[in-house]
N, C-alpha and C positions, 0 to 999 in steps of 0.2 A: 191421639198421644204426641207430644213433641219429641221428637228426636235429639235436636241439641238445645240445651241452657243458653239462657240469654246470659250467663255469668260472663265475668272478662277470661279470657283464654289464659289456660295456664302457660303457653308455647308461644312469643310473640316470634312472627314471620321474620326473621332474620337469614334467609339463606336464600334472598332473592335474586334471580341469573343464576344460581348454582347448583349444584349438583343435580343428581339424575333424574328428578323429578323433572327440572328444567328441559333438558335435554332430551326427553321423551314425549315432554311439552310441544315441543318445536319441533319433535320428528313428526309428531300426528298432525301438525298444523299443516306442514308443507304434503304429506302423503296425501291426506282427507281434501286440500283445494284444488293438488295437481294430480289428482287420481289416475286420469289417464296415463299420465306419462308414467306416472309411480307402476301402473299395471305392465306397460310392457316392460319398463325397468324389472318389473322382478319378473318377467314370462323371459325375457334376456336373461338373467341369473340362473332360471329352472334350465334351462336348454345347454347354458354353460355344465352344469352339474351333472346333466344325463348324458352328454357328450364325456366330459370325465369319468364317466361310470362305466361306458361304452368301452373305452380305450383301457382303463382297467383292467389288470388282471386278476382272474379267477382267486380267490383265496381258498387257502387251505385252512382245514380243521387241525390246528396243534394242540395235540391233546397229550404234550408229552407234559411228564412230571420230573423235572431235573432232578438229580442225587439219589432218584428212588429207585430200590433193586429192580421191579418191572421195569421201569423205564431202560434201565441197563440190559434187560434183556431182551426188549423189544429194538433198541439200536445193533447188538448184536446181531438180530436176525436180520434187519435190513441188510444189514453188508456184506454179510456173505447167505443166507436163503431169502430172499427179497419173497417169494411166497409166502412163505410163512410170517413175514412182515408187515403186510399189506393187507388189505380188507379181504374179508372172507365173509361165507354164506354155506347152508347147508340144504341138499334136494333131499327128501325123503322118500323113497319107492316103498309102497305096500302092495300088498295083494288080499285076498278075503280070502282066497284056496289055495291049495296048492305052495310054492314055494317060488321065490323071484328068483332062484337059478334054474328053474322051469325053463326049457325052450324060448317061448315066448315072451313071458315078462324078462329072460335076461335079456332079447333080441332089443326088445324095445329100450330097456334100459341101458345099452351099450350105442344104441342110434343117436340115444336123448343125449348120453354125453359126448358122442364125437359133434352131436351140433353145439353144444358147452364149450367146449375145446376150440372150436371155430371164433367164438365171441373175442373182439378185441379186449384184451388185458388181460386172460385168464391163464396162471402162470402153471397152476394145477389142478385137474379133476380128473381122480386117477379111478379106474375101476374098483368096484366094493368086490368084484369075485378074484382080485388079484389077492396074492399073500399081504397080511396086513390091512385088509379091506374092511368094512363095518358090515356084516350082515348079522343077523338078529338070529337066536340058539332054535329058533322054531324056524329059521327060513321064511316068515313071513315081510321083512323089512330089511332093508340095505338104504346105509346112508352115505351119502356121497360130500364129501369138504369141497367145495368151491374156492381158491384162492386166487386171490388175482395180485399181479404183480407189479400192475400199474403204479401211476401216480396216486394216491388217494385222491388228489384236488380234481384229477380228471373223472371220476366215479360220481353220475348224475342218475336221476332219474330210470331213463331211458336206458340204463345198463342193467338196474333191476327189474325190468320189464323184458329186457331179451332175454335175460336169464330163466324166468320164470315162463316164457314161452318156449324158451329150447327144451326144457325138462318135463315140461307139458307136454312134449310131441311122444310121449311115454305114452300117455292112453289112450284107449282106454284099459290097454293092457293090465297097464299098474295104475295105483291112485298115486298121485304125487305132491306132497308137499313142501314147503322151505320156512327157512327163518336164516336170519344174521339181516346184517349190514344194508347187503344190495336189496333184500326184500324190502326192509324198512322203506329203503328209499322210493320202491316201487309203489309203496301204500300209502306213501304220501299225498294229502288232501290237493288236489289239483286249485279247485276253487276256495275261496276265501270266506266259506262261511261263515264264520265266527265275527271276521270285521263286518259283513254286512249284516246279520244278526244286532252286533253292537249298536250299527250305526243307524238301523233302523228303530230300535229303543231311542235311541239318544233323539232322534228326530222327533217321535212322540212325546217326550219329555219336555225338552225344547220348550216344544210347541204351546203344552201344558205351562209352562213359567213365564212365556216371554206374551203369550196371545196374539204370537206377531210369527207370520211366514218368513216376512225379509229378517226379521233378528235371528230366526232359526236357523235362514240361510247363511248369513254373515257369520253366523257362529263357528258352524261346522265349515265352510270352506275356508277359514282362518286357519282350523284346526285341521283338516286332511290337506291344505297345502304345506302343512310343518310336516305332516306325517309322511307327503311323500319327498317332501324335502329330506326329511331324513333317511328314509331308506335308497334313495340315490346317491346321500354321500356317503353312507354306511357301504353302499357297493364301490362307490371310488377308491374310500381308505381301507377298505375291509383287508385288500393284498399285504400295504405295507403294514398296518398295525396286526396283520396276523387275527384277526378276528373272525371266530367262530360265527357257523351259520345261524346257531341258536339266538345268537344276540339280536339278528334280523325279528326273528321272531317275538321277543321281550321287547324290541326296539317300537314293533307295531302295534301291541299290545299297551304299554308302557303309554306308548308317544301318542296316541289314540285315545287315551281315558283324560291325562294331564293337559293334553290341546284342546277340547271340548271344554275342559273345567277354568283355562286359563281366558281363554275367549268367550267363554260363557259368564265371567268375571267382567273383562274390559269392558264387552256388549252392555251386559247390563248396568254400568254405572253410565257407559254414555245415554242410557234412556232417562236414567235418575235426573242428568245436567240438563237434555234437553225436556224434562217435563218439570224441570225449574226454571227454566225460560231461557236458556245458555241456546245461543245459533250452535250451527255444523260445528263450528272450527272450535269454538270456544269447548262444546261439550268434549270434542275429541280431543284439546288437550287436556283438560281436566280431569277426563276418565286414564288416557296416560300416565298423569303425573301421580295418581292415584292407584287405582286400580293396577295401570302397568307396574306401576314403583313394587307392586304387592305380589308380581306374575312375577319380575326379574327375582326376588328375595325368594319368593316360594322354590321358583324353578333352580337357582342355585344351590339351595338344601338339598333336593333332589339329587341333583348333581353331585355333590360332594358326597353325600351318604350311598348313591350307589359306586362310585369310583373307589370308595374304601374299599372293595372288593379285590384291589390291588394287593395289599395287605395279606390276604390270603395266603400268597404264594404258590398257588395252582395256576397259573398261567391263562387257561383258558376261561377259569371262571374269574380271573380279575378282568378279561377282555372282555368276557359278557358286560361286567357291567360299564366300560368303556364304552360299548357301542349302544349301551340304553342311556348314558348319560350323554351322547354325540344327540340320541333320539327328542331327549328332554330339550338339550340346547335350541338343536331345530325349531319345536313349537313353540317356546319360547319366543326365538324371534319373530317367525311366523305369527304370534298374535299381537307382538309391539308393530309389525310394517304390513300387514296383509290387511289386518284389521281395518286400520286408519283408511286404506285405500277400498275397502268393502263400505265403510262409514260414507266415503265421498261417492261412491258410486250408487249405492242404495238410496242417498239424498234423503227426503223428508219420509222416507218408507220406513226407516228405523224409530220415526219420532212416536213414541207411543198415543194410541188414541183414546186413551182412559187415562188419567196420573193414577188411579187405582191399584192398573196393572204394574206400577214402581213404588208407591208409595210404601211406608213402614209397613210390616205386618202385624194387623192387631193380634192372630192368634200368637206368631211367637213372642209379641208382646209379653203374653198372659204367661205364653212357659217360662219366660224369663221371669217372668214374679214369682214363678210358683217355685220354681228351681233355687230363687239366691232369696224366699221367705226361709228355709232351713238348707241350707248348704250343706252342713253337715249330714243330714238325711240325705241329702241328693249325692254327696260322695259314696258313703256306703251303699245304697243301692246299688250305683254304678259299678261299683268295686265288687258286691258279690255276683253281679250279671257275668262281669269278666273273672271272675275265677271261675264259674261255672263252665263257661265256656274256655278257659284255661285247661280244666281238669283233666281230660285227654291226654296232655302233653305230658304225665308222668309214666304214661306207655309207647312214649315217641320210639320206635326201632328205625336205625338208618340201618340202610340196606341198597341193595343194589337192584331196582326192579327188572324183570328180564320178561321171557315172551311168556314164561309161566304164569304171568299175571295179569295178559292179553284175554279180552273177550274171549270164550271158549268159538265161536263160530270164528276168528281169524285164522288165517294157513298158520301162521309162526305161534299162535299156542297149540295147533292140533297137531304141526310138526315136534314141538317140545313133549306133549304130552305121551308122542308116541316116540321118540327116545327113551323118556324116560322110564317108560313101560320094557322097552328093547332091549336097554344098556345100563339102566338105574340111574337116579337122580342126577348121580356128580358127572354123567358124560353131558349134560348140559354147559358144564361149567369147569373143563377140563384143565390143571396146573400145566402150563408150558414151559420146561424148564431148557432155557439154552442154556450150553456146558459148552467152554472156551478149551479148546484142546490143543496140544501142540501138534503140530502140522509132519506126519510121518510118522512117529513116535509107535513104537510097534506094542507098546504095552497100554496103547490107548484103550484098544476092543478091552483089554480083561477087566481095564478099569472102569468104562461105562457099563461093563455087563454088572461089576460089583455095585455100583452107585444104584442100576439099573435094579436090583435084588435088595437092596435096602430098602429102597423106597415100596417098593413092592410089599417087601414086608412088616410096613409101618402100619397099627393097626387104621383103622377110617379109609386105607388106598382100594379102590377096589380092583382096580387094574393098573397095570404098567405097559406098553409094547413096547417091543423094542427100540432101541435107540435109532437114530438116523443121522448118518454124516453127511454134512453139506458136501457140495462139488469140489469143493477149493480141501475140503478136509480139515478144517479148520476151527468149525464150531460141529456140535452134535446139539439132535432136536432130539428130548423124552417127553411124551405126553404121560401126566397121571390122571387117575381117574379115581378124583374121592368116591366114596361110596353114599356122600349126602348133598344134597342140592346145593348150589350157590349160594341163595340167603342162609342156609343153617348156620345158625352161630357154632358147630362142632366142624365143618368146613374152615370157618375161619381158623380157630383153634389148630388145626390141621395145617395149615400153610405157618403157622408160627414154630409150629413142632417140625416142620422139615426144614427152614430155613435155621431155626436155632440148635437143633439137635442132630437130626438123622443125615443131614447133607455135609454139614463139617463133619462128621464122626466118617464118613462115607469116604470121603474125600482128603481127609488124612493122610499125609505123609505123599500127597503125590499132586501133578501140576495142574489139575482139572480145578477151574472157576466155575459155579454155577449158580445162575441168576434164574430166579422164579418168577416167572411171568403169567399172563394170561389176564385174563376178565379180573376173576377173583382176586387175585392179587393186586392189580392196579388199582380197585377198587381199594382194597384196603390199604394198600400207601396212602392213595389219594385221602383216606377218610382220618388217618394219622396224622396226617402233613395240614388238614383244616384244622384238627382237633388242636394242634399244638400252637396255632395262629388265632383261635378265636378270641380269646382274650384279650388281645392287641386288637383285632378286626375290633370288637364291640367297643373299645374304650375309643379308638379313633372317631367310628360313623358317630356316636355320642356326643363323645368330645367337640369334632368339628360342629356341628350342628348346634348345641348348646351355644358354639363362641357365635356363630353367625345368629344368633334367637337374638342372644346379648346386643350385641349391634344393632341389630335392626330394632328392638324396643328399648334399649335404653334401661334394661328391667335385668336383673339377678335371679331372682324370686321364679319369676313367668318359666324362663325355659327351663330351669330344673325341676320344676314341677311339672311341666310338660314331657320331659325327657323319661320319668319316671311313670307315667301315666300310658307313655308309648311302649313303654316296656309292655305294661299289662297287655294292652292294645296286640303287642306281638305275639306274646304268651298266648291270647285266647286266640289269634290266628293257626298258629300252629296246632291249638287243640281241637280244631275246627278241620285241619288236612288230618288228624290222625283218627279223630272221629270217623271222618269219610271214607279213607282210603285203606284204614288198619283195621279198624272195627266195622266197616261196612257201611256204616248208616246214611243209607241214602245212595250208594256207590252206583248202583244197578239203575237210576233213574239216568247216570250221566253215562252209561256202557263201560264202567270200571269194575272191576275185582275187587272182593275184599281181602285182608292178611295181607294188602298189600305194603315193603315198607318203602320210606322215604326217603328218597335219593340224596344222596350227601351234599349236595350244594344249593338243595332249594331252603333247607332254614337258614342259612347264611345269606341266600338270594331275597327271599323272603324279607330278613331283616332289614338289609338295606333297602330295598324299594320301598315295604311298606312304615319304616320309618321314615324316609324323606316324605310320601307322599302323608303320610299322617302331618306332619310338620306344614305341608301345604294348607289343610283344612285347619291346622291350629291357625297358622298366619293370617286368613283371610279373614276368621273367626274376632282375632285378637285384634287385629288391624282397626278394624268398626268400631269395637269396645274402647280401644286407644284413643280413636280418634274421638267418640264421645268423650271419653278423659278430660283429653286436652281441650276440648271445647267447653268446660265447666262443669260436666256431670259430675256427680259424685260416685264411688265407686260402684255402688250397688244400681244405680239409676243408668252408669253408662255400660253394665254389664246388660240391662234389658233393652235401653236404647239398640246397641249394637246388635243384639239379638235382634229384635225387630226391624233391622235395616238388613242383616245379612243373613240370618238364619235360614230363611226361604233356598238364598242360592246355594250357601252350604251344604243342605241337606240334598236339592238338585242336584247339587255336581255330583256329592258322594253317590248318590243313585245311579247317574249315567254312568260313574267311573266303573261303578261295582257290575252295572249290565255288561258293559263292554270287557271285563274281564271273564265274567261269568258267560258269556257268548262264548270265549276260547275254548270252555268244556267240548264242544262239537268236535275239536281236533281228534283224530284216530290218536295221537301221540297220547303217553300216559304221563308223561311229565308235564305238555302242554295242559294236561287236565288238572294236575296239581299243582299248578299254578294259576290257572282260571277260578279256581275253586276257592283257593288260597286267599289270592287277592281280592276276589270279588266281595267273599264274605268277611273278609277282613275287614276291607273300608265301610261296608255297611255296621261293624260293629265297633268302627271308631265314628264314623259320623252321629250314628245314632245314640251310643253312649258316652263316648269319652268327650266329644266336641257339644254337643246339645244340654248333657247333664252335667261331666266332672268339670270341665272347663270353665264353665259359668260359675259355680260353686266355688272351686277352688277362689277367682279371681273374686268374689265379694266376700270370701273370708282373709284373704290377705289386704284390702283395703286398700289402700293409700302406699302400701309396699310394695305393691304388686308391680307397682310402677319406679321402684328406686333401683338406684346403681349407686354403688360406693365413687366419690368423686372420685379417687384416684382412677379406676378401671373407666371411669366415665372420660377421663381426659387420654387416658394411655388404647382406648379402640377407636379404629375408624368409626365416625358418624356416618353410618348408613339411614339414611332418609325412609321413611314410611309414608302410607297413607295417613296414618296416626300422627302424622307431625303436620301443621299448619303450616306448608309451604307455599312459597308465590311460583306462580306462571306466568308467562305472555301470555296474554289475550287481548282479542280487541273489543273498541268499546263497543258496550251490550247492544243490539239491535231490540227495535222496538217490541214489545210484547204484546201480547193480545191474549185475553181470553178466552181459553178453553174447557171442556167440559171436564172438572173437577183439576184444574189447575190453570195455569199460563204457561204460552209458549210462543214462540218467536213469529212476528208475521211470517203467513204462508209466503208471501209473494218474495220472501226474503230467506228460504229453504231449501232451494236449490243450488247447487254447489258455484262457487263465483268462476265469473269467467278468469280463466288462468293469466292471461295478460291486462288484466284488471291492476291500478295501482290496489297497493294492499293498505289499510288503514294502518297509523301508527298504532305500534303495542302498548297495552298499558297495563303493569303488575296489580293483579288481584289475590289477595289469600283465599288459598284451596280449603276447601270446609273439608 
């Protein structure tokens, strides 16, 4: 099947020597022809980045929520009782027979706690046998809250391992379990198992796509250099920008998937041009001017969508988006610079051995004919499938996954269950009240006692230990233990009742100022903040993405329809996450428990990331359809021809990205598993349903209107050229072509990179198809 019509092109090559395509073409020519010097320069840049990262300060996870009551509680505690304002963990000691207060178990526990208090940064590790200590009614369990007063930025994995080692010195007299921030750090996965699995699958898929080890290697190198550069850059800027540590995890996941896709697109186009007869530098320039421009547009859309998280108003969520955007920028730059260097280094080994390896796919052409023959039926079928996947979203329950959602074999889950049995479910999520008190006032003790009694008498409160004054006497700390679990809706309702009714009545007429904090309160405050900003966030992400697509394709209807179906695709992703983690469908296969609530920031993060990545595949597909349309094909023919050219690439790119994301379910972290499942399956749904079924059918139905833009808007918006436009790039005069099996290729004698000092032939401008 002919890929391009011989009709007169609809657009003339009127931008010779101008614009981004021309710039990228010249850059690719320079880098590929002088690849040794370029490689040395790239290595030098990487060394500078590594040195900058090594000299940078360690970033502090800023989990603050400005203006929230829970944040005011934290600020007050950090100012007057640092041990209660820092990170903490809990050691749980149990015995099978007898009591923990028996001589041998008690001595073992006291000895272990003495070692714990010697650890650097530990500010409090009180004996459970002192007044106010936590010992179960049956005497078989003792719990110790270990609080660190050191800067949270200095807490590392080794601190958690040291805490566990110190606690375990009480064995075998007692059994020791633990939970909390330090324990989570200690159990972090050291080896990059997920990354290695993702790369291994990518290697297999790239070999199947390219049938070339050299093309696979060049693609992977281009992507991995970008991922490494992104991680080093994040390490260098994390402290000044205040990026959270989770940003690095997201950056690896998104950077690896997007980086391989971007590199795949450029290398694939380069090989097409070589099979068509272009020399090395000509093909590199054409690939950069066409697919390279597509990569820039796609990467920009992803960055804009993810950076849209800044409007949520939760600093660490917005900064996670900034970190992910930096990672995407790094892989875009790598694809545009490292790949031309690889082209020069690999030389003729990147030339396809058979033209069939790069020619249009007859199978995808037939599929395009099927989809476009009955476009309404194709759209209806695709929408039905999306709605089936999205159906569970109606059961979406936002919550705060905790140690109760860990697998039963992990020490955090064992400790959680033991504490629940001994002290009730609310013991795992107490309210922490910071009470601002007048220093030295004689009536303060009485007022605190009245407040404590009022809280203890509130239905839903299990217990309220006595208030404790800070050393400076300016604040008091009260723990209120709910009778229900942290994830229980009744706990949230209890929090509202305390804040809005019980505490105001109990402190009326007193100088006491009470701020309710703790993990549950912090989660509720953050959820309220996110919910309030959600409409603005969605509007910003969709609006900016649509605007960019309008500028890229000079089309009004295509961006609007794409945004609509992207929303369906995101809804399907939400449904998949709910089905797996809340309903438990397949959860055991990935080491997760069922009934897990969805962490509050996952829906907004998934929305931003998926909306951006979906637009990536949209750009990949529509750019080749647009290219065929501009070359003279009719609306339906352009869809068939475009799918024949890019369909296989889009499907393989989607499979690779999905594999990279899904490989992260090997993480111990439950939230990491949620992101891996949500992103991985969502990409598969988007590529196989939206891009391969719905999008081609929609373009067919729109006909010529698909590429229509009002004249006033065309004049007002910047013209962002894409490979669908017939641009001109400077290339050398064509080398002599000789026939090869299945096509034409340059004379083998000219395949290798030219001598760097040899004079270059004068360039000439020819149109890029």
